[in-house]
Structures are given as C-alpha cells and as structure tokens.
NUDRENPA-7540 format. One line per field, with one value per residue: residue number from 1; residue in three letters; x, z, y of N, C-alpha, C, O, CB in turn. Coordinates in pm, whole numbers, plus 50000, padded with zeros to 5 digits. Each point is the difference from the previous one (the first is absolute). Glycine has a CB too. Example, Ala and Ser with C-alpha at 12.3 -4.5 7.8 and 13.67 -1.06 7.14 Angstrom:
2
num = (1_2);
residu = (ala_ser);
n_c1 = (51319_50154);
n_c3 = (50780_49803);
n_c2 = (49431_50222);
ca_c1 = (49911_50082);
ca_c3 = (50000_50006);
ca_c2 = (50119_50119);
c_c1 = (50090_49923);
c_c3 = (50000_50073);
c_c2 = (50120_50109);
o_c1 = (50104_50051);
o_c3 = (50066_50017);
o_c2 = (49998_50111);
cb_c1 = (49707_50067);
cb_c3 = (50059_49768);
cb_c2 = (49885_49826);
***
This chain:
120
num = (1_2_3_4_5_6_7_8_9_10_11_12_13_14_15_16_17_18_19_20_21_22_23_24_25_26_27_28_29_30_31_32_33_34_35_36_37_38_39_40_41_42_43_44_45_46_47_48_49_50_51_52_53_54_55_56_57_58_59_60_61_62_63_64_65_66_67_68_69_70_71_72_73_74_75_76_77_78_79_80_81_82_83_84_85_86_87_88_89_90_91_92_93_94_95_96_97_98_99_100_101_102_103_104_105_106_107_108_109_110_111_112_113_114_115_116_117_118_119_120);
residu = (met_ser_ala_thr_leu_thr_pro_glu_lys_val_ala_glu_glu_gln_gln_his_arg_lys_gln_thr_phe_arg_trp_arg_gly_met_gly_glu_ile_val_pro_ile_leu_phe_gly_val_ile_trp_leu_ile_ile_thr_phe_tyr_pro_ile_leu_tyr_met_leu_met_thr_ser_leu_arg_pro_leu_thr_asp_phe_phe_thr_asp_ile_pro_trp_leu_pro_pro_thr_his_pro_thr_ala_glu_asn_tyr_gly_asn_val_leu_ser_asn_asp_phe_gly_leu_tyr_phe_ala_asn_thr_ala_phe_val_thr_ile_phe_ser_val_leu_leu_ile_val_ile_val_ser_leu_phe_ala_ala_tyr_thr_tyr_met_ile_arg_cys_leu_leu);
n_c1 = (34496_50232_49741_50344_49957_49959_50078_49796_49898_50170_49710_49794_50187_50105_49638_49894_50108_50007_49757_50078_50059_49785_49782_50154_49966_49737_49957_50120_49882_49833_50164_50257_49683_49812_50308_49893_49764_50069_50365_49855_49749_50140_50321_49795_49949_50289_50081_49708_50046_50202_49875_49859_50076_50176_49717_50091_49704_50078_49965_49775_50005_50364_49907_49838_49743_50111_50241_50162_49894_50106_50164_50132_49951_50092_49681_49792_50081_49948_49721_50053_50191_49777_49662_50048_50255_49997_49719_50138_50183_49945_49721_50095_50116_49757_49927_50085_49931_49805_49947_50104_49922_49800_50210_50250_49738_49844_50216_50050_49686_49945_50383_49789_49665_50096_50079_49825_49787_50170_50041_49699);
n_c3 = (44809_49980_49888_50127_49859_50197_49859_50100_49752_49748_49900_49951_49661_49938_50071_49834_49778_49921_49995_49673_49913_50036_49990_49752_49871_50001_49802_49775_49968_49854_49810_49984_49931_49757_49830_49938_50025_49794_49911_49912_49897_49794_49874_49870_49736_49913_50008_49851_49865_49942_49774_49753_49921_49969_49868_49666_49937_50045_50213_49906_50079_50124_50250_50312_49836_50209_49688_49804_49675_49981_49850_50259_49710_49969_49833_50209_49907_49677_49994_50085_49593_49628_50135_49964_50371_49905_50025_50318_50087_49941_50119_50380_49892_49926_50318_50243_49853_50069_50375_50179_49880_50199_50238_49994_50028_50247_50315_49986_50062_50277_50103_49860_50189_50202_49998_49981_50318_50186_49923_50023);
n_c2 = (09504_49875_49831_49818_49919_49957_49838_50117_50145_50007_49748_50073_50065_49710_49916_50282_49974_49797_50125_50127_49811_49842_50209_50098_49718_50084_50241_50053_49758_50155_50293_49787_49772_50225_50038_49660_50000_50143_49878_49778_50168_50243_49894_49911_50171_49969_49643_49940_50302_49843_49831_50052_50017_49588_49765_49876_50097_49675_50067_50128_49720_49874_50115_49886_50285_49942_49955_50283_49953_49719_50274_50302_50064_50241_49761_50133_50193_50041_50190_50254_50035_49891_50066_50481_49989_50370_50068_49949_50319_50252_49783_49990_50308_50085_49882_50043_50264_50089_49817_50196_50295_49854_50066_50202_50188_49826_50057_50366_50238_49727_50172_50280_49876_49894_50306_50168_49811_50109_50375_50178);
ca_c1 = (49983_50067_49925_50073_49961_50053_50001_49882_49924_50100_49924_49792_49957_50056_49885_49917_50036_49949_49828_49947_50053_49924_49860_50046_50023_49848_49981_50059_49970_49840_49992_50097_49999_49806_50021_50000_49890_49911_50058_49965_49885_49972_50105_49985_49934_50078_50073_49963_50041_50184_49991_49952_50060_50118_49935_49976_49867_49957_49946_49929_49879_50101_50081_49961_50017_50053_50147_50041_49971_50097_50041_49945_50023_49963_49953_49891_50072_50039_49836_49876_50081_49985_49833_49972_50007_50002_49837_49892_50022_49971_49862_49989_50046_49904_49944_50055_49983_49861_49960_50089_49964_49813_49966_50063_49952_49862_50030_50036_49907_49858_50053_50032_49888_50016_50069_49944_49913_50002_50057_49884);
ca_c3 = (49963_49918_50013_49952_49966_50025_49856_50007_49962_49870_49972_50020_49840_49824_50004_49936_49909_49891_50006_49874_49848_49923_49947_49924_49835_49991_49951_49837_49926_49929_49858_49873_49985_49938_49878_49858_49956_49878_49906_49915_49934_49929_49888_49967_49858_49903_49975_49887_49854_49993_50021_49866_49856_49919_49974_49852_49961_50056_50170_50050_50077_50044_50107_50151_50054_50145_50031_49898_49898_49985_49851_49993_49900_49973_49898_50058_50021_49858_49944_50090_49958_49903_49976_49983_50168_49993_50002_50125_50060_50018_49989_50161_50073_49967_50091_50209_49994_49969_50094_50104_49967_50056_50146_50035_49945_50077_50108_49989_50016_50133_50110_50028_50065_50152_50061_50008_50051_50168_50053_50052);
ca_c2 = (49842_49871_49885_49849_49791_49887_49836_49954_50082_49976_49921_49993_50055_49953_49846_50075_50015_49853_49970_50140_49958_49894_50046_50117_49897_49945_50074_49984_49856_49932_50021_49983_49913_50035_50086_49858_49970_50117_49999_49880_50010_50066_49887_49904_50052_50084_49944_49891_50084_49964_49884_50060_50088_49953_49921_49952_50025_49860_49943_50068_49918_49860_50048_50028_50165_50086_49957_50052_49955_49888_50018_50144_50073_50196_50047_50066_50116_49992_49982_50189_50094_50098_49953_50139_49965_50084_50076_49921_50028_50178_50019_49987_50136_50138_49967_50010_50152_50089_49943_50035_50170_50044_49981_50091_50135_49998_49989_50058_50095_49997_50048_50148_50031_49924_50097_50124_49965_49957_50090_50052);
c_c1 = (50040_49934_50125_50003_50044_49986_49907_49883_50023_49887_49854_50005_50047_49895_49922_50009_49967_49826_49953_49999_49935_49860_50011_50000_49864_49931_50031_50004_49895_50000_50132_49941_49816_50023_49976_49922_49998_50095_49953_49869_49963_50142_49982_49970_50098_50081_49936_49973_50147_49999_49965_50036_50190_49943_49957_49857_49947_49922_49960_49954_50066_50014_49885_49987_50009_50154_50029_49980_50097_50124_49971_50077_49989_49921_49884_49979_50040_49859_49941_50097_49980_49846_49945_49997_50028_49861_49977_50047_49999_49854_49928_50060_49927_49876_49968_50005_49882_49916_50048_50024_49848_50029_50053_49944_49909_50025_50052_49831_49909_50076_49955_49805_50017_50052_49974_49839_50036_50090_49918_49906);
c_c3 = (49931_50050_49961_49998_50070_49949_50001_49897_49869_49936_49941_49819_49880_49934_49947_49864_49916_49956_49844_49870_49959_49979_49880_49903_49930_49901_49854_49914_49891_49908_49904_49928_49894_49881_49858_49935_49863_49948_49893_49930_49903_49907_49879_49830_49893_49953_49942_49892_49895_49885_49857_49885_49954_49951_49837_49976_49964_50119_50020_50117_50049_50156_50127_49991_50031_49962_49844_49845_49965_49903_50047_49886_49969_49869_50002_49951_49820_49917_50030_49869_49802_49948_50110_50197_50057_50051_50147_50124_50019_50003_50167_50046_50023_50175_50190_49991_50056_50087_50126_50007_50056_50148_50076_50048_50090_50162_50047_50024_50089_50114_49935_50075_50104_50055_50046_50106_50129_50049_50046_50061);
c_c2 = (49912_49859_49906_49899_49963_49882_49991_50027_50093_49822_49980_50096_49914_49876_50051_50026_49916_49986_50119_49964_49906_50032_50093_49915_49977_50097_50070_49878_49993_50095_49978_49863_50051_50058_49830_49940_50070_50016_49912_49987_50116_50037_49905_50021_50049_49931_49938_50067_50002_49887_49985_49989_49920_49834_49967_49965_49858_49919_50011_49875_49867_49984_50064_50169_50057_49972_50045_49901_49901_50062_50130_50042_50139_50006_50035_50106_50090_50075_50154_50092_49986_49995_50142_50006_50120_50085_49947_50086_50132_49992_49992_50113_50123_49971_49980_50135_50087_49934_50074_50132_50002_49995_50044_50150_49939_49973_50200_50150_49935_50025_50181_50029_49981_50112_50124_49967_50052_50121_50171_49973);
o_c1 = (49928_49976_50034_49988_50082_49890_49934_49932_49920_49895_49956_49965_49933_49981_49970_49908_49899_49936_49952_49919_49941_49956_49923_49918_49960_49990_49916_49983_50011_50000_50010_50026_49900_49937_49930_50007_50026_49960_49962_49992_49894_49993_50062_50060_49978_50049_50071_50013_50027_50025_50074_50000_50081_50066_49893_49952_49883_49910_50001_50002_49931_49971_49899_50101_49969_50087_49925_49953_50111_50118_49883_50106_49908_49990_49942_49918_49979_50007_49968_49941_50015_49971_49936_49893_49970_49981_49947_49922_49996_49947_49901_49957_49993_49992_49905_49907_49980_49892_49915_50011_49946_49995_49948_50043_50037_49896_49935_49975_49915_49936_49908_49973_50037_49931_50030_49964_49941_50033_50028_49915);
o_c3 = (49906_50110_49883_50090_50072_49960_49901_49953_49940_49936_49901_49886_49897_49884_49899_49922_49929_49896_49889_49908_49892_49887_49909_49909_49890_49881_49916_49878_49886_49887_49883_49880_49957_49895_49904_49879_49890_49885_49889_49902_49938_49902_49894_49906_49879_49892_49932_49893_49881_49882_49903_49908_49914_49902_49972_50103_50005_50016_50105_50122_50065_50073_49989_50023_49958_50052_49903_49995_50050_50032_49979_49952_50058_49948_49892_49911_49954_49927_49932_49896_49941_49891_50105_50055_50119_50106_50073_50087_50117_50040_50039_50103_50099_50112_50077_50039_50117_49968_50056_50113_50078_50061_50110_50093_50116_50057_50072_50115_50038_50098_50065_50109_50067_50084_50109_50050_50062_50118_50090_50025);
o_c2 = (49965_49949_50017_49917_50058_49963_50029_49910_50072_50003_49940_49968_49982_49963_49938_49973_49994_50012_49975_49986_50016_49977_49971_50014_50038_49969_50032_50007_49955_49950_50034_49993_49945_49988_49968_49979_49950_50017_50038_49926_49991_50075_49993_49948_49990_50034_49927_49941_50010_50021_49981_49918_50037_49965_50053_49951_49961_49918_49936_49984_49921_49905_50069_50068_50112_50070_49999_49886_50020_49984_50034_49959_50056_50111_50003_50024_50112_50098_50098_50028_50107_49950_49990_49972_50017_50060_50083_50039_50038_50104_50061_50052_50072_50051_49985_50070_50033_50051_50071_50048_50079_50107_50014_50068_50017_50033_50076_50036_50081_50041_50050_50049_50096_50059_50049_50107_50088_50010_50078_50085);
cb_c1 = (49958_50268_49698_50075_49921_50112_50219_50154_50044_50461_50202_49914_50089_50321_50040_50082_50224_50275_50000_50185_50263_50189_49984_50212_50242_49994_50067_50153_50045_49835_49813_50215_50325_49921_50310_50110_49873_49867_50191_50149_50060_49791_50008_49878_49825_49932_50061_49895_49819_50061_49876_49965_49750_50153_50068_50278_50160_50258_50047_49946_49864_50187_50329_50048_50016_49703_50083_50207_49773_49677_50068_49839_50056_50261_50190_50107_50133_50167_49984_50033_50175_50291_50064_49935_50118_50205_49931_50064_50061_50257_50115_50055_50179_50008_50138_50281_50138_50125_50072_50081_50212_49814_49997_50085_50024_49976_50129_50288_50118_49887_50327_50285_49848_50122_50068_50173_49996_49959_50159_50138);
cb_c3 = (50133_49871_50060_49927_49739_50177_50104_50261_50291_50208_50232_50521_50191_50189_50289_50267_50163_50254_50482_50209_50130_50203_50324_50220_50210_50375_50302_50204_50327_50302_50199_50244_50291_50323_50254_50205_50340_50198_50252_50246_50249_50261_50300_50355_50254_50196_50189_50242_50268_50411_50352_50202_50201_50256_50271_49884_49909_49876_49978_49656_49778_49710_49813_50113_50027_50174_50309_50203_49903_49993_49830_50298_49910_50148_50025_50258_50325_50109_50145_50529_50337_50046_49866_49630_49878_49741_49641_49826_49869_49813_49682_49921_49818_49485_49682_50051_49698_49784_49805_49872_49666_49744_49859_49767_49626_49715_49880_49751_49749_49821_50029_49619_49800_49883_49791_49664_49787_49877_49769_49863);
cb_c2 = (50097_50184_50070_50154_49872_50141_49813_50098_49893_50136_50048_50098_50255_50071_49931_50100_50109_49829_49983_50189_50035_49860_50012_50158_49799_49934_49927_50146_49949_49950_50125_50124_49910_50085_50309_49970_50011_50120_50036_49975_49888_49980_50004_49974_50087_50144_50102_49899_50135_50009_49987_50194_50281_50203_50009_49957_50288_50123_50047_50212_50173_50128_49991_49701_49894_49879_49769_50248_50169_49814_49762_50098_49761_50007_49902_49888_49733_49647_49606_49982_49870_50030_49650_50065_49753_49852_49902_49672_49778_50025_49823_49707_49852_49951_49982_49718_49909_50017_49728_49757_49973_49754_49848_49782_50099_49867_49585_49760_50034_49764_49707_50035_49875_49686_49844_49987_49736_49691_49750_49975);
***
C-alpha cells in the first residue's frame, strides 16, 4: 500500500501544523509569564536588601525605601567588617553545619529502620 500525497493533502497538513504550532506557542507563553512574575517577586527582596545596604544612615528616613539610594555608599559594609563579623560568621557556620549533620544522621537511622521493616 503506497500512499500518494496530493498537493491538497500537503497544504492541509501544513495548515494543520501551523495551527498546532500556534496553539503550542500559547501553551508555552503562560508558564514563561508565570516564571517571569515569580522571578520578580522573589528577586525584589534581594534587590531591596542590596539597596538598603548601600543607603547611608542619614538617608534611611528621608529617601523612598523601594527606590535606589540617592547617595550610595559602602560605609555600612566597612562597619560590619570592623565589628567582629568573623566571629558571628563562624558561629553561624558552626550552628548550620551541626544542624545539618544532626538531621542527616537522624534521617539515615530512620531510613534504615524503615527499610528493614519493609523488607521483613
């Protein structure tokens, strides 16, 4: 059985592909749109922290909080680094590492017990 393609069938197939492609394109735009909206929502707090860290202490109550600072400065970073930042960072790293290790060990024992009970 050999099927011959007539010009009408070819044109119909091409028209069907164009319609399918157009519909598939709309199906791809919606997730991209939601992704861009989600990016803006999640990136704004990071941008806000950066703008606030560059704002001088005198402009905290005079500038508009959600706009970039009028006179950006790195003075705040100098204050943080000169006031025992290393000690606080080491404390945070110790607590984080200890907590994660504790969670992994407890989870390992729980998974082993669960696996043994399921096999028996």
